N, C-alpha and C positions, 0 to 999 in steps of 0.2 A: 292562381292555381297552376298546377303542373300536370301535364298528361304525357303519355308515352306514345310515340309514333314509330312505326316500322318503315321509315322512308329510306330504304337502303339505296334507292336509285340516285340519291343526291350525295351519297358518301364520297364517290369518286371525285366530283367537282369540288366538294368542300375540302378534301385532303389536298387537292392540287393548289387551292388558294392558301391553305395553311403552309404549304411548301414555300410559296412566295414570301409569306410572313417570316419564315425561318431564314430566308435569304437576307431580308432586311436586318433581322436581329444579328445574324452572324457578321454581316458587314459592319454593324455598329460595334460589336464586340471586338472584331479584328482590329478596328481602328483604335479602340481603347488600349489594346495590348501592344501597340507599336511603340509605346513609351511616351515620355514627356515632350519630346522634340516636335511631334506632329500636332499641329494646332488646327488644321483644316477641318471644317464641319462636314458631315455626311449629308448629301442631298439625295432624296429618293425620287425616282421617276414614277409617279403614281399612275401614269398612262398604261403601265403594263397590267394594272388591275382591271379586270372586266367587271366593273360595278357601276350601278346607275348613279350613285351619289358619291362623287369623289371627295366631297367636302366632309363626309362622315368618317374621317380618319383621326386617330390620335397617335401620330408617329413622333411627337415631340420628344419623347423619352429616348428615342433611338437616333435622332437627327444630328446630335453634336458629339464629336469625338471626345471620349472620356468624360462626358457630362453626366452628372448625377443630380437628379431632382433635389431641391431643398427638402429636408425632412430628416427623420430618424430611422436608421437601419440597424438591424442586428448583424454585426460583422465579426469575423475572426481577425484579431490583430496579429500582424507578423512584424517582428522587429528583426531586421537583417536576416530574413528567411527563417526565423525561429518563432513558432507560434506562442502567443501569450494568452490565448483563450478568447472567449467572446465578450463583446461589449456593445452597448447601444451607442452608435456613432451618429452624431448630428452633422448634416451637411448644410452649409450656409452660403448665401451669395457672397462672392468675393468683394472685399472693400473697394479694390481698384476697378473691378469690372463686374457689375451685378448680373451680367449674363453668364458668368462662370461661377462655379461653386468650389468650396474648399471644405475638407473635413475639419471639424472642431476638435482639436487635440486638447482635452480637458486636463486640469491639474491631476485628476485621478489617473488618467492614462499616462501622464508624464511620470508619475511615481513608479509605474511599472517599467519604465525605461531604464531605471537604475543609473541615472546620470550622476557623475561626480558632483560633489557639493560645490566645487569651484565653478563648474559649468552651469549648475542650476541657478546660481546668482546672476548669470548673464541673460537669463530668459526674459523675453518681453511678450506681452499679451495683447489680444484684441477682443472685441465683442464684450465690453465691460469686464475685462480680465478673466473671461471664461474660456478663451481659446488661445493656444500657443501660436506665436508668429514663428514659423519655421526658419525664416531668414535671420532670427536672433542668434542662431548658431550656424555658421557656414557649413553646408554639406547635408543639413537635415532636410528631408522632403517626405511627402506622403502621396499615396496613390490609391484611390478606391477602385475596386473591381466588382461590379454588380453581378457579373456572370458567375463568380464564385463566392460572392458576399464576403470579400476580404478587404482589409485596409492594410496596405504595405507601408511600413515606416522604415526609412533608411536613416541610420544615425552612425556617424563615424565612430569606430571602435575607441578612438582616443578620448571620447567624451564619456565612456561607460566605465562603471566600476567592474571589479573582478567577477567573472562568471566561470563556470566549469560545466563539462558535459553532464546532463541530467541534474544540474543543480542551479537553482535560481537565487538571486539575492533577496534579502528580506522585503524589499519593496514589492515583490510579486507574491509573497506568501499569502495564503488564504486561511483565515481562522475558522472557516466553515459556518454552518447554520446551527440554530438551536435545535436540540433533539435529544432523544433518549435511546439507550441501547441495552441489550441483554445478550451476553455471550455465554456459551455453555460448552462443556465437554462431558458427555455422559457415556458410560460404558456399563455393560452387564455381562456376567459370566456365569454359566451354569455347568456344573461338573457332577459326574457320578462315578463312584468307585465301589469296591467291595465293602468298604467301611461305611458307606452312606452317600448322601447327596449334599451338595453345597450350592447356594446361589449368592452371588455377590454383585452389588451395584455401587458404582462410584460416580461422583460428579463434582465438578468445580467450575467456577466461572466468575463473571464480573457484571455488575449492574452499574449503569452510568447515566449521567445527564450532562449535556453541554449547554452552556449559556455564554455567548460571546467567546472570549478567549479562555474562560474557566472550564475545566473538566472535573466533574464530581464522580467519584468511583467508590464502589464497595465490592470487595472480593468475598466469595463464599466457597465452601467446600463441604461435602458430605459423603457418607457411605452407609450401606445397609448390608448386613450379612445374615443369612439364615441357613441353618443346616439341620442335620439329623439331631444334634445334641444341643445346639445353642443358637442364639440370634442376638444381633446388636445393631443399633442405629445411631448415627452421629450426624449432626449438622450444626454449623456455626458460621457466623460472619467473622472473617479473620483480619479484615483491614477496611477502614473508612478513611478516605483522604480526598483532597482536591488539589489541583495544580493548574498552573497557567504559564505559558512561555512569556518571556520578556525579551523580544528580539533586539530592542535598543541596546541591551547590555549582554546579549547572547547568553541568557541565563533562564532558569526556570525556578519558580517559587512553589513550594509544596506545604500544605497545612493538613493537620489531622494525624493519622497514624501512618508511619513510614519506617523504612529501614535506612540507617545511616549510610549514605552513599559516599564514603570516604575512600580516598586512595591511600591514605597514610595509616588509618586506624581500622581495627576490626569492626565489622558491622553488628548492629543490634537494633531491636525494635524499640520505637519510642513514639510518644504522642507530643506533638509540638509543631514547629515550623522550620523550614530549611530553604536556603537560597543558594543555588549551585550554578556555576558556569556549565553551560550545556554544549558539549562537543557536537551533538547532533545538529546544532545550528551552524556549525562550521562547514566549509566545503568538504566533500568526501575525503580528499587526500589529507585533511588535517584532523580527521576524526579518530576516536579511540579504539581500543581493543575489545573484541567481543569474546566471551568464553566459549569453550567447546567441550563436549562430553562424549567420550567414546567407550565402547565396551563390546562384549560378545554375548549374544543370547543363545542359550543352548537349545531352546525351543521357541515357538511363538510366545512372545512375552510382552508384559506391560512394564514400561519404564516410567518411574515416577521420580521427578526431581523436586526437592523441597528445600526450604531454608527455615530453620527454627520452627518447624511444624507447618509452615505455609506451603502448599503445593504451588509450585511455579510453572511446572510443565509436566504433562503426562501424555504418553502416546503408546500405540501398539507397534511392535517391531517384529519382523520375521526372524526366523532362525539365522544366526550368523552375526558378523560384525555390524555394529551400528555406530553412527557418528551424528550427534545432535549439535547443529551449528546455528540454530535460530533462537538461542537464548538471548534475553535482553542484555545488551552490552552495558547497561547501567548497573548490573549486579556486581557486588564485591563480597569477599569473605569466603566461607566454606559452604558448599552445596552438598546435600545428602542425596545420593542416588540409590534407588531401590529397583532391582530387576526381578519381577515376579514371573517365574516360569510357569508354563502350563502343567508341568508335572508336579507342581507344588513347592519346588525348591525356590529359594530366594537368595539373590546376591545383594550385598550392601557394601557400598564404598563411598568415599568422599572425594570431592574435587575442590581444590583450593584455587579460587579465582584471584589472579593478581594482574595488575596493570603493567603495560609496557613502561619503560622508563619515563618518569614524569618530566617531559620536556615541554617547553612553552616557546612560542614564536617570539623573536626579539621585539621588545617594546610592549608585549602583552602581559596581562595578569589573569591567571585562572584561579578561581577561588571557590570555596565551599564553606558555608556557615550554617549552623543549626543550633536550636535550643529547645528544650522540652523535658520530658520525664520518661525514663525507661519504662516499658510496659510489656505485658503479656497479651495473648489473644483476647479479643473482646474488651479491649481498653482497660484491662485489669492492671493496676499499678504493681510494679515489681522492683524498681530501682529508684535511685535518687534523681533529683533535678540536675541538669547538666547544661553546659554550653560548650560549643566546639567551633573551631575555625581553622582553615588551612588555605594556603595560597602558593602559587608557583609563578615566578617572575622570569621572563626571558631577558637575560642580561645582554647577550649578543647572539650572533649566528651559531655559536657553539655551546654556550653555557646557560644553564638555568639554575636558579636557587629556589628551594622550596622548604616549607616548614609549616607547623601547625601545633595546636594545643587542644586538649580536652580536659575539662575540669568539673568537679562537683564538690560537695562538702568534704568527702573523705577519699576522693580519688583525683589525681592529677597526672597528666602525661603530656610530654612535649616532644616534637620531632623536628630535626633539622637535617637537610640533605642537599645534595648537589647532583645535577644531571649534565651529561656531556654528549654532544653529537660528535661521534668519532668518524664521521664522513664515511669512507669506504669500509671502515671497520665496524660500522653499526652505531648503536647508541647504548649508553650505560648510565646508571645512577647509583648513588650510595646514600644511605640515610641512617641516622641513629635516633632511637626513641628511648626516653627514660620515663619510668612510671613510679608513682608513689601511691600506695594503697593502705588505708587504715581499716582493719577489720573490726567487727563488733566486739571481739575479744580484747581489743586494745593493741593487738600486734600490728606492726607497721612493716610493710615490705617495700624495699627499694630495689629496682633492677633496670637493666637496659637491654635493648634488642637492636641488632645490627642487620641491615639488609643490603644486598647487592643484586641489581637487576641488569639484564642485557637483552637486546633485540637486534636482529640483523637479517637482511635478505641478501643472499648471495646469487644475484641474477646470472652472473657468468657461469655459475655451477648449477643453476636451476634448483637452488636450495633456499630454505628459509627457516631461521630459528624464530618462531613466533614469539616465544618467551622463554627466558631462562633466568632462574633466580635462586639465591641462597639467603637464608635468614637464620641467625643464631640468637637465641634468647637466653639470658641468665636465669638461674633457678628462681630468683625472687621477682622476676619481671611478670607483670600481670596486665593483660589487656582489659578494656572496659567490660566486655562481655563476661570475662572470667571473674572480674570483681563483682559484677551484679549477681552472678550465680553463687559466688562465695559468701556474700552478705546474706543471701537468702538461706543457704545451707549451713552458714556459720563455720565453714571450713574453707581452707585455701584449695582452689581447684586449678586445673589446667596444667601449668608448668610445661609449656612447649619448650623444646630444646633446639633442634635443627630441622630446617625445612629446605628440601631441594625440589625444584620443579623445572621441567623442560618440555617444550613442545616444538617439534621440527618436522619439516617436509623436505623431500628430495625427489627430483625427477631425473631419471636416466633416459634422455630422449632417444639416443641411438638404439638402446636395447628395449625401449618401450616399457620401462619399469618405473614404478613410483613407490616410495617408501614413506611411512608415517610413524612417528614415535611420540608417545606421551608418557611422561614419567613424573611421579610424585613420591617423595619420601619424607615422612614426618616422624621425628623422634621426640620423646618426652623425658622429663626428669623422673617421673613417678609412675609410668605405666608403659606397656609394650609399644613397640614401634608400629606405625601404619605405613603401608607401602602399596602403591598401585602403578602398574605400567602396562602399556599396550603397544605392541609392534605389529605393523601391517605392511605387507609387500604385495604389490599387484603387478601383473604382467599381461600384456596383450600380444598375441602371436597368431601366425597362420600355420595350419597343419594340412598339407595336401590340398584337397578341394575345399576344406573348411577354412573360412576366413574370419578374422577378428574374434578368435577365441580369447578367453580371459581366464587367468588363474590368480587366486587370492589366498594368501597365507597370513593368518593372524595368530599371535600369541599374547597371552595376558597373565598377569598375576595380581591378585588382590590379597593383601595381608591386613587384617584388622583384629585388634585385641589378641594377638598371638596366633590367630588361625589363618592358614593359607588357603587360597582358592586359585589353583592353577588350571590353565586350559589352553587349547588351541583350536583353530578352525581352518579347514582347507576347502576351497570351492573351485570347481572348474565349470565354466559356462560355455556352451556352444550355441551360436545363433541358429535358429531353425526357420522353417518356412513361415510365411505370413507374419513376419515380424516378431515371432516368439523366440524363446530360448529354452534349451534343455540344460540342466545343471546337475552336478553331483557334488555333495559336500560331506565332509566327515569332521566331527568335532570330538575333542577329548576334554573332559572335565574331571579333575581329581582321579585320573587313571581310568575313567570309564569312557568307552568308545561308542559313538552314535554315528550312523550313516543314513543318508537320504538321497533319493533322486527326485527331481521335480521338473515341472514344466510351467512356464509363466509367459504371459502375453498381455499386450494392450488390446483389449477388444475394440475400443475406440478411444477418442481423446478424453473420455470421461471415466473409462472403466479399465482397471488392471486386476488380473487374477493370477493365482498360482495354485497348483495342486501337487502333492507329493506323497511318497511312501518311503518308509525307512525301517531301520532296525536299531534297537538300543537294548540296554540291559533289562528293560521291562518287556521286551519282545517286539513284535512288529507294530508299526503305527502308520496311520494315514492322516493327512492333514491338508488344509487348504486355507487360502486367504483371498479376500476380494476387497477392492477399494473402489468406491463409486463417488464421483463428484456430481451431486445434485445441486440444483439452483438454491435450494433451501439449506444445504449443509453437506458435509462429507460423511459418508457411511463406510465403516470398516467392519467386515465380518470374518470370523475364523472358526475353524473346527479342528478337533484332534480326537482320533479314535485309537485306542490300544485294546485290541480284542481281549476279552476276559479280564481286563485290568481297569482302565479308566476311560472315560470319554468326556469331552467338554465342548461347549459351543459358546462363542462370545460375539458381541456386537457393540459397536460404539457409534455415537453420533456427535459430531462436532459442528457447531454453527453459531448463528446469532440472529438477532432481530434488531432492526434499526427503524426508529420512527421519528419523523419530523413533521412540521406543519404542512409540508408538501405531500406527505404520504408515508407509507411504511412498507417494509419488505423483509422477508426471511432471506438468509444468505449464508454462504460459507464463511468461516472465520477461524483463524488459528491463534492469533495474538489477542488475548483477552483485553477488551477495552481499548483496542488500538485504533489507528487512523483508518477511515473508510470514506468511500465516495458513493453517494446516491445519484443514480442516473434516472431522469424523468424522460420517457419516450413519448411525450405528448398524450399520455393516456392509452397508448397502443400496446396491447399485450403481445407476448411471444416474440419480441424483437431480439435477434441474436446479438450479443455484445461480447467484447473481449477487453479484458483489463487485468493487469498484474499477472499476465502469463496464463490465464485460464478462462474458459468460456462460461457464459451464463446467459439467461434470457429474462426479459422483463416479465413481471407477474401480471395477473389479471387487471391490475390497476395501472399498468404501464410504469412500474417502478422496479428498479434492480439496484442492488448494493454490491460494490466491489470492495472487499475488505483487505486487511493486511497490507495496506499501502505504507511505504516508507515515508515517515514524516520528513519534511524539508528536502525531499527529492522531487524532481520534476516527474510527474506521472501522466500517463495517457490512458484514455479509455476510448474505444471505438465501436461503431456498429459494424458487424461482420456482414458487409454488403454481399459477399459471395454466397451467404446462406439466407439472405433476406427473401421472404416469400414474394410471389409475383404481385400481390395486391398491396405491397408496401414500397415506398420510396423514402430514401434518407436525404433530408435536407442538410443535416450536419453528420458527417461520418466519423469525426474524431473531436475530442476535447482534450486540452492540456492544462494542467494546473499543478501548483505546489502547495500542499497542505501542511499546516503545523501539526505537531505531535498531538494525537488524540482527537483531531478534528473530524467532524462529519461534513464532508464536502457535498455540494449540490450542484448539478449541472443539468440543464434541459437540452435535449438533443431532438431536433425537428425530425419527426417521422410522419409521413403522409400515408395513411392507410385507407383503403376503400377501392371500389371498382373504378373503371375508366370507360368513358363513352363520349361519342359526339353529342352535341346539344345545339338546338336552335333557340335563341333567346329573343323575346320581344318585350318592348316597354309598354306602358299603359296606352300611349297614343299610337301604337302600331309600329313605331320606329324601332331601330335596333341599336345596341351599344356600338360605338365607333370601332373601326379597325385599330387594334393595338391596345384596347381597354384590357384591364387585368382583373382576374377573378381571385378572391381570397376566401378562405374558410374562416370559421370562428376562432381558430388558433393563429390567424393572421399568416397563414401559409399560402403561397401562390399556387393556385390549382389550374390555371389556364390563361391563355392570351387570345383575344378575339381575332378571328379572320373577318372579312367583309360579310355583309349580309346577316350578321348576328350569329354566325356559326363559331363554335369553340369546342376544343377537345378538352374535356374535364377529367381531372384525376381526383382521387380521394372521395368518391361518391359513396354516401351512406344514406340509408333510409331516413327521411325527415331531416336530413342535414340542411343547414342554412349556409348560404354563400352570398357574398356581396361583390359588386362590380364597381371598379373605380376608373375614372378617366378625367382628363382636363383639370380645371381648377375647382377642386372640391365637388365634382359631379359624380354621381353614382346611383346605383340601385341595388336591390337585394332580392333573392329568390329562395324558395324552399324546395328541396328535392322530394320526389315521390316517396310515399310511405312503403310502397311495394315496387321493387326493382325487377326488371326482366332477367331471366336466367342468363341469356347471352347478351351481355351489355355491349360488347364490341360490335355486334351486328345490328344494334338498335341506335336510334337517334331520339334523344329526349327533347320535348318541346316544353319550354319553361317561360313563365311570365315573370318579368323582373319589375318590382315596384320601385318607382323613382323616389329618390330622397332629395329633399331641398338642401339639407346640410349633411354631407357625407363624412364619416369619421375616418376615412382612409388616410392614415398618417403618411403614407408614401407619396401622396400627391399634394400635401399641404405645404405651401411656402413657409419658410421659417423667418421670423422677424430678426433683423440685424440691428444691433445697437452699436453705432460707431463711437469710438473713444474720442 
């Protein structure tokens, strides 16, 4: 049983003796940190301890320099000072000297080192081939550090495969754990005008399940509109699919309903299977091109990006220019962009996503193959069965050859092309595609399409042409999507003629000016031309006492079906006190001028807001926006008031829920169905965490999820020790891992929570645990080390909590903490009875058996 005693008079002598214990520990640690050259053991002069029973010590764990007891320890691995994450590391008595111990470097740990195949064949093993012999490769060594619970592995760089900053080789990739996810993006808007009221609700998201390396996903979207005169509701599942990475061939296999991810042919929806080379599995400097969408919002607006009816991305944007740069880089083809303004007007335009020149590293082959049946939403059949394949071969350092074909019963197309690395001039490619299409009417169309692509970064001029391309198609050329639409409507459709695209950036460093241009021009043989361009100029400058002012000018034009939508936007921003800024902007759309003044600020690291007032052709208006990062999701709110005209208010919630066998948590999420990491804080709630650039906290169950992690990139998550409450201690402050695409990662981070207090511990026979004995809680966390006389300073004290004491060879006892704890723990001393155990389970003290080869 345990009782509480207010024996404050002994606290001073107890703390003095604890100080002596700290001296011993620091002496041992300092000896371990001197390196491998120092072999001399540490001898303690026990006469300095004023105790009656000098034999009642357990200093063996501190007496030898760099000595670690045989057993299993949770340690963070470091390869050449780069963290590889945590592993259970077993320390065994050395073959040549049983009084010394070595870390057992298992085959699983060796896989994480990413040794070259030629070096792997040279490795030799001990302990029944369970542990690596470091001397099998000259220069390899290991060192354990109990003070920081780390195992340092030093391996000469010549033995290792290619690595890059923030990128790990496949041997270190983590496929994650089994789990389910539900990601969502919900928004609601209510407006009132002279003609009546309107309420609109939108939503889209992804439901998923992970099992091993497989990711099962289903995308959904829906809307509901109700007003004075009508109402409508829509909901449907628009895609079911599963995929898994194949790291051995740097590819990904997909089954179910998907969109053709071709670089050579236009995309369309189909049901079937695909096997594609995955650029995401390559080092970052070898990865592909991601699309970008830009435009100008005349008011607070909702931007919806879709492809063939499926919503890919939607977000709320403030008045002014916007650039969406986090679209999935795997998309190809034409994207439909819809900008829904708060005043009821709508902008519609299309963005043609094209790849940079199709170049492949020398000696490598990139490929994409797919087979199935063209379909509509909800797996409805729409087109014929088909098969397609394409490949690019790196001939040498400068040239790549590529080609492909797609075929069905009545449609065939083939492409052949060549790519060239032009060195300081950039990179270019040229290809020709020929198609043959037989319609239901019996007519046959034969035609060709020619494409030229170019990409270049002008570093010396601080300029970059992200993509520039030209494509000319003959009148009778048909793409597969046009053929599918034609056989269903029984007429020839499409007839693209010329397509020009360019995206470029330019930085004028001396004048602090940046420029951005995006241009697309699509002409047809049988309908009006579509054109879209956007030019932005930004400049930073000082004006008298005002520093770091900014001015932005944006101009745009959208032409669709013969209708033009021209406009411009000017904004001047002045930094203000407390980190805020005051801005003025003026916009012109189709000859109509709108003006606004606003103030914006970051309230804290989680909250951003802006308020403004302006004038337009509808009269005065007042508006505001707020963005709040909650642990369970991201909340966006907005309002707009035009006196005697219209008023509207909107809110959106974007987030997700992830559940695994280890627990569940709500969290923020932007990429639907994307990669995420679940952090387990040992069941401790409200632990501050940082990951992926934003803060969060563990929920009531001690779980938190960090979403939107880049697959195949090295990611870190850490406990924010600067904001850790006083009653918590972090055993692990950071974890590092590399997750495969779509994975649910899981990491446990040691957090010790509870009160702290001095305690006097007695055994059944009236004796005390020896000096140096160690206390552990139920989570195997170290909570204290004994001074002489049974005194110990305990951390992590909780009502009715159980702890165990370990010393010597499998010796130990356990005790239970009081059900009621005093209010002032630091001024109290707990008296505890420790029940001796004949067989103690403390893994840190149990010698490990060694089997010699």
